[in-house]
C-alpha positions, 0 to 999 in steps of 0.5 A, a space after each residue: 329240744 333238739 337233742 332227742 332227734 336225729 341229725 337230719 331232723 334237727 337240721 331241717 327243723 332248725 332251718 324252718 324255725 330260723 326262717 319261717 317262725 322268726 320272720 312270721 314273728 317279726 311280721 305279726 308283731 309289726 302288724 299288731 303294733 300298727 293295728 293297736 296304734 290305729 285303735 288308739 291303744 296307749 303305752 300302758 295297753 301295749 305293756 299289758 298286752 306284752 305281759 299277756 303274750 309273754 305269759 302265753 309264750 312262757 307256758 308254751 315253752 314250759 309245755 315243750 320242755 316237759 314234752 321233751 323231758 318225757 321223750 328223753 326219759 322214754 328213750 332212756 327207759 327203752 335203753 334200760 330194758 333187756 333186749 328180746 332174744 329170739 328163741 330157737 325154733 323147736 324141731 317138728 314133732 
């Protein structure tokens, strides 16, 4: 997903994802397990919830991939269009 971005943006986005997103995911999953365990959810309940979460994450990944493909296709289409050439100004009448 980073290929359509310039180098600096890729570097900053990767650093953000590596720290904030992954750590938040670890924290939220630990809280969810503790919350569901205290609510008395059994192992089968965890499996069903996991299936739902995996489905949602898959959908987000698919949408992000589709948006990336559209962005890359738009960049390629711009490259194929002829460049506009400025016309010389006509002399005053």
